[in-house]
C-alpha positions, 0 to 999 in steps of 0.5 A: 499499499502506497496511497492513503485509501481515503485520498481523493484523486477523482480530479485527475487529468490523466487519459488513456490512449492507444493504437498500433504503430511502428516504434519510432522516437526523437526528442524525448527526454527521460527513461524512454531514451535509456530503455531504447538503449537497453533494448539495443545493447542486450544480447544483440537485440535478442530480448523479446519484448513482444509479450509486453506490446499490448497486441501491436502489429505495426499496422499503421492503418489501425485506428487510435482510441482515447478516453478517461480513467473513470475508475480512478477516484480514490487512493484505494483505486491507486493501490489496486491499479497501476494506471490509477497509481499514475493518475493519483501521482499526477494529481499530487505532482500538479499540486506539489509543483504549483506550490513550488514553481511560480506560474506552473503550467501542467503537462499532459498525462497519457497512459499508453495502451499498447502504443501511441503516436506522439510529437516525439515519436511513438510511445510504447513499453518498449520505448519506456516512459518519457516526457515530450517537450514538443507536446508538453506531455508525459507518456507511460505504458504501465506494462513497462514496469513488467518489462523492468521486472521480467527482463531487467531484474528490477523490483519495480513495485509502487514507490519505484513506479512513483519515482519514475512518474516523478522523474518524467515530471521533473523534465517537464519542470526543467522545460518550463523553467528554462533549464533545458534551454539554458543547458543544451546537449553538450555530448556525453560523459559522466558530467555532461549536461544530459547526465546532469539533466537526468540527475536533476530529474531524479532529485526532483522526484525524490524531493516530491516523494519526501514532501508527499505525506504532507500534501493533502486533498480537499478533505484533509487526507494525505495523498501518500502514507509514509513509505516503508524502508522496503518501499524506499529500497524499491525506488533506489532499486529502480534508480540502480537499474536505469544507471548507465554503468549497470546497463553497459555491464549487462552487455559486457562493457563499461564506457563512462564517456558514453554516459547519457543518464548517470551511473547507478550510484549517481542516480541513487545519490541524487534521488536520496538527496532530494528525498532527505533534503528537498528541492534546495539541493537539486541544482546539479548544474551548480555541482563541480564535475568531481563532486557530482556523484558525492554531492 
């Protein structure tokens, strides 16, 4: 259990959308880019993602569908259904960032059913969760968490899922506050702008989760119950699994100069730093190269 069962999440804006389409991509920020790298690196592309593709056939002529998540009204729903957990996260994230960023504007939130087209390419569980700056929307296929568990050995339980949603929201904050524009891509490496961008999003996710038990709905019920140590370890496990070094080692090599998202140690450190110390410690762009991992 992660959410307070009595919490009201009925005002969420999360929608479900899906269609059959070929996998593409470009311009997405977040776990999506690293998921594509994982698939391409591991076993020469021999990992079978077809069980998780929601029945997609690659038929560009298939019709798309979109609808609301009407069954997601309470924290109990969020504890029972992963798509409702995503919807509940959206409610709490919007409230959190509205309190912490002046002039905050809400991103779109799409739960992907199979595959769907976006302004940054196709969203699916083979691509992974991502934030698309071009259409200002977060895309997550809930079955990606099954991929993390079954293909990559992650625990990927409730708090890990919230960490991933919070991470993608962090990219939206970077977009609307000008961080993306101020720190454009300058190549790869353990202290590159891309790595600092990802570590800051990890820190933002940690800061949000650290404060989430203080956030309350209109009736005064907190959205989230205090995480247990096991749940916190679940989130840290997700940060480890998506570290560049961990992914490279799964394919039998290690090259820090090719890092785009940060090492497992970096990602765990910055998530924990945000969780323990709040948003004030999340300026990863102000940290010297030599201290980026140690803080």
